[in-house]
C-alpha positions as YAML, in Angstrom:
chain: A
units: angstrom
residues:
- id: 1
  name: UNK
  ca: [97.28, 104.31, 111.06]
- id: 2
  name: UNK
  ca: [99.63, 107.29, 111.32]
- id: 3
  name: UNK
  ca: [100.95, 107.29, 107.76]
- id: 4
  name: UNK
  ca: [98.95, 110.41, 106.87]
- id: 5
  name: UNK
  ca: [100.56, 112.30, 109.76]
- id: 6
  name: UNK
  ca: [104.00, 111.79, 108.23]
- id: 7
  name: UNK
  ca: [103.35, 111.68, 104.47]
- id: 8
  name: UNK
  ca: [101.21, 114.54, 103.21]
- id: 9
  name: UNK
  ca: [100.18, 112.73, 100.00]
- id: 10
  name: UNK
  ca: [98.35, 110.13, 102.10]
- id: 11
  name: UNK
  ca: [94.99, 111.77, 102.71]
- id: 12
  name: UNK
  ca: [93.14, 108.91, 104.39]
- id: 13
  name: UNK
  ca: [94.03, 105.79, 106.38]
- id: 14
  name: UNK
  ca: [91.45, 103.27, 107.60]
- id: 15
  name: UNK
  ca: [92.50, 100.32, 109.76]
- id: 16
  name: UNK
  ca: [90.22, 97.35, 109.10]
- id: 17
  name: UNK
  ca: [91.68, 95.10, 111.78]
- id: 18
  name: UNK
  ca: [94.75, 93.28, 113.04]
- id: 19
  name: UNK
  ca: [95.58, 89.69, 113.82]
- id: 20
  name: UNK
  ca: [98.79, 87.84, 114.63]
- id: 21
  name: UNK
  ca: [100.92, 91.04, 114.38]
- id: 22
  name: UNK
  ca: [99.50, 91.78, 110.90]
- id: 23
  name: UNK
  ca: [97.49, 94.94, 110.22]
- id: 24
  name: UNK
  ca: [94.92, 95.17, 107.42]
- id: 25
  name: UNK
  ca: [94.34, 98.77, 106.30]
- id: 26
  name: UNK
  ca: [93.44, 101.00, 103.36]
- id: 27
  name: UNK
  ca: [94.98, 104.28, 102.35]
- id: 28
  name: UNK
  ca: [94.35, 106.95, 99.78]
- id: 29
  name: UNK
  ca: [97.07, 108.96, 98.13]
- id: 30
  name: UNK
  ca: [95.36, 112.18, 97.13]
- id: 31
  name: UNK
  ca: [97.00, 114.15, 94.37]
- id: 32
  name: UNK
  ca: [95.80, 117.40, 92.82]
- id: 33
  name: UNK
  ca: [93.77, 115.79, 90.03]
- id: 34
  name: UNK
  ca: [93.36, 112.14, 91.04]
- id: 35
  name: UNK
  ca: [93.61, 109.76, 93.97]
- id: 36
  name: UNK
  ca: [95.07, 106.29, 94.36]
- id: 37
  name: UNK
  ca: [93.52, 103.87, 96.85]
- id: 38
  name: UNK
  ca: [94.69, 100.45, 97.95]
- id: 39
  name: UNK
  ca: [94.04, 97.89, 100.64]
- id: 40
  name: UNK
  ca: [97.20, 96.75, 102.35]
- id: 41
  name: UNK
  ca: [98.62, 94.26, 104.80]
- id: 42
  name: UNK
  ca: [101.51, 95.17, 107.07]
- id: 43
  name: UNK
  ca: [103.29, 92.56, 109.14]
- id: 44
  name: UNK
  ca: [106.51, 90.88, 110.13]
- id: 45
  name: UNK
  ca: [108.59, 88.75, 107.78]
- id: 46
  name: UNK
  ca: [111.98, 87.17, 108.45]
- id: 47
  name: UNK
  ca: [114.48, 89.97, 109.21]
- id: 48
  name: UNK
  ca: [111.96, 92.80, 108.96]
- id: 49
  name: UNK
  ca: [108.55, 94.13, 108.05]
- id: 50
  name: UNK
  ca: [106.63, 93.89, 104.77]
- id: 51
  name: UNK
  ca: [103.77, 96.04, 103.51]
- id: 52
  name: UNK
  ca: [101.85, 94.57, 100.59]
- id: 53
  name: UNK
  ca: [99.09, 96.18, 98.53]
- id: 54
  name: UNK
  ca: [96.62, 93.31, 98.22]
- id: 55
  name: UNK
  ca: [93.81, 95.12, 96.37]
- id: 56
  name: UNK
  ca: [92.97, 98.41, 94.68]
- id: 57
  name: UNK
  ca: [94.95, 100.74, 92.45]
- id: 58
  name: UNK
  ca: [98.33, 99.62, 93.78]
- id: 59
  name: UNK
  ca: [97.64, 95.88, 93.95]
- id: 60
  name: UNK
  ca: [100.92, 94.00, 93.72]
- id: 61
  name: UNK
  ca: [103.08, 96.79, 95.14]
- id: 62
  name: UNK
  ca: [105.32, 95.86, 98.06]
- id: 63
  name: UNK
  ca: [107.53, 97.70, 100.52]
- id: 64
  name: UNK
  ca: [110.02, 96.01, 102.84]
- id: 65
  name: UNK
  ca: [112.17, 97.16, 105.71]
- id: 66
  name: UNK
  ca: [114.96, 94.75, 106.57]
- id: 67
  name: UNK
  ca: [116.45, 95.15, 110.03]
- id: 68
  name: UNK
  ca: [119.88, 93.75, 110.81]
- id: 69
  name: UNK
  ca: [121.36, 94.15, 114.32]
- id: 70
  name: UNK
  ca: [124.74, 95.85, 114.26]
- id: 71
  name: UNK
  ca: [125.32, 95.75, 118.01]
- id: 72
  name: UNK
  ca: [123.22, 95.42, 121.13]
- id: 73
  name: UNK
  ca: [122.22, 99.11, 120.81]
- id: 74
  name: UNK
  ca: [122.00, 99.74, 117.05]
- id: 75
  name: UNK
  ca: [120.57, 98.21, 113.90]
- id: 76
  name: UNK
  ca: [120.98, 98.77, 110.19]
- id: 77
  name: UNK
  ca: [117.72, 99.26, 108.28]
- id: 78
  name: UNK
  ca: [117.52, 98.60, 104.55]
- id: 79
  name: UNK
  ca: [114.45, 99.60, 102.56]
- id: 80
  name: UNK
  ca: [113.24, 98.50, 99.14]
- id: 81
  name: UNK
  ca: [109.98, 98.69, 97.24]
- id: 82
  name: UNK
  ca: [108.25, 97.64, 94.06]
- id: 83
  name: UNK
  ca: [105.27, 99.29, 92.38]
- id: 84
  name: UNK
  ca: [103.81, 99.46, 88.88]
- id: 85
  name: UNK
  ca: [102.65, 103.08, 88.43]
- id: 86
  name: UNK
  ca: [101.02, 102.29, 85.08]
- id: 87
  name: UNK
  ca: [98.45, 100.12, 86.89]
- id: 88
  name: UNK
  ca: [97.30, 102.94, 89.17]
- id: 89
  name: UNK
  ca: [95.10, 104.79, 86.73]
- id: 90
  name: UNK
  ca: [94.67, 106.27, 83.28]
- id: 91
  name: UNK
  ca: [96.78, 109.39, 83.86]
- id: 92
  name: UNK
  ca: [99.87, 107.52, 85.04]
- id: 93
  name: UNK
  ca: [99.33, 104.77, 82.49]
- id: 94
  name: UNK
  ca: [99.32, 107.30, 79.63]
- id: 95
  name: UNK
  ca: [102.39, 109.01, 81.09]
- id: 96
  name: UNK
  ca: [104.38, 105.78, 81.38]
- id: 97
  name: UNK
  ca: [103.35, 104.61, 77.88]
- id: 98
  name: UNK
  ca: [104.62, 107.88, 76.39]
- id: 99
  name: UNK
  ca: [107.83, 107.90, 78.43]
- id: 100
  name: UNK
  ca: [108.67, 104.55, 80.07]
- id: 101
  name: UNK
  ca: [111.64, 105.92, 82.03]
- id: 102
  name: UNK
  ca: [109.25, 108.08, 84.08]
- id: 103
  name: UNK
  ca: [108.06, 104.87, 85.73]
- id: 104
  name: UNK
  ca: [111.44, 104.50, 87.46]
- id: 105
  name: UNK
  ca: [111.37, 108.14, 88.50]
- id: 106
  name: UNK
  ca: [107.91, 107.82, 90.02]
- id: 107
  name: UNK
  ca: [108.89, 104.73, 92.02]
- id: 108
  name: UNK
  ca: [112.18, 106.29, 93.16]
- id: 109
  name: UNK
  ca: [110.46, 109.54, 94.10]
- id: 110
  name: UNK
  ca: [107.85, 107.74, 96.19]
- id: 111
  name: UNK
  ca: [110.59, 105.72, 97.90]
- id: 112
  name: UNK
  ca: [112.47, 108.90, 98.80]
- id: 113
  name: UNK
  ca: [109.27, 110.35, 100.30]
- id: 114
  name: UNK
  ca: [108.80, 107.19, 102.40]
- id: 115
  name: UNK
  ca: [112.43, 107.13, 103.58]
- id: 116
  name: UNK
  ca: [112.37, 110.80, 104.59]
- id: 117
  name: UNK
  ca: [109.11, 110.31, 106.48]
- id: 118
  name: UNK
  ca: [110.42, 107.26, 108.36]
- id: 119
  name: UNK
  ca: [113.63, 109.11, 109.19]
- id: 120
  name: UNK
  ca: [111.61, 111.98, 110.68]
- id: 121
  name: UNK
  ca: [109.59, 109.50, 112.74]
- id: 122
  name: UNK
  ca: [112.72, 107.83, 114.11]
- id: 123
  name: UNK
  ca: [114.53, 111.10, 114.81]
- id: 124
  name: UNK
  ca: [111.57, 112.60, 116.67]
- id: 125
  name: UNK
  ca: [110.67, 109.48, 118.67]
- id: 126
  name: UNK
  ca: [110.56, 110.54, 122.34]
- id: 127
  name: UNK
  ca: [111.87, 107.11, 123.43]
- id: 128
  name: UNK
  ca: [115.34, 107.88, 122.03]
...
């Protein structure tokens, strides 16, 4: 529910409910001329946490944080994601059709935004 506090492109987050450590929520990524909305599920998976877009513009996208203990006090976190920008609307679809390599750039750019936001969260956590 705090994604929009850490990632400025996320303009709205609505939590629909939670059950068995899984959260069902929607978010909107608001850009200057269009918005992307999806309904998501966030929950634990073996060795980490998975966020899946289950409906909406980003249906089929997935983000995963794998957490591997390094010692009793530290862990290594690996992050990976998959998304199909061409499915998110006419503007991105036309862009990717004209220049397919931009698809990789869009996915990489969004992953960098997510990693930087999560790093800020971890580094400013008062429990550290």
